[in-house]
N, C-alpha and C positions, 0 to 999 in steps of 0.2 A: 290619796289620803294615807298618812302613816300613823298608826296607833299601836302602842305596845310592841314596837319592833316589826310590825307587819304592814304591808301595803295592800290595800283593798283591791281585789280583782273583780268586784261585783259579784254576780251569782256564781262565778267560777271558783272563788275561794280567796286565799291570802298568800302573799309571798313574804316569808319571814326574812328580815334583814339582819337579825341578830340571834345568836344562840340563846337558849332559855336558861343557861346556867345561873344567871343572877335572879331568877324567879323562884318563888316558893316551891320547893320540891323539884326544882330544875325543869318545870313544865309551864307552858302558857296555859291559861285557863279561860273558859268562856261559857256562854250559853247560846245554843241555837234555838230560835223560837219561830214557830210557824203559826199563823192565824188564818182561819177560813171563816168567811161570812157566807152563809147559805140562805137563799130564799127559795121556797118550794111551793108548788101548787098541786092539788089533786082535784081538778074540776069535776070529775065524776062523783066525788064525795063531797064537793062543796067545801073543801078544806084548803087551807094554806097556812104558811108560817115562815118564820125565819129564826135563825140562831147563829151564834158565833162560837167557834171552837178554837181554843189555843192550846198548843202543846209546846213544852220546853224541855230540852235535854242538856245537861251539863256535859262539857267535853274538856279534855286536856290534850296538849300536843307537846311532845318532846322534840326540840330542835337542837341537835347536838353539834352540827357543823354548818357553816354558811360558806358557800363557794363564791368567789369573786372572779369576774372576768374583766380584764383591762383591755378595752378596745382601742386604745391610743397607740 
């Protein structure tokens, strides 16, 4: 998948295919989000529960040069 000049590498990250010079402030921007769903029990106390926690952090990446390798 190619989005905003980057190819998704799954959990490993992204490979940028274009410099960010045409982006606002010369940087790619995004948000990293993690969500945890937790279910817990405390049998000795006769208690249990569940909750969901979501954290998000904004990020920017400066990509100033893109290397090309011609394999032909």
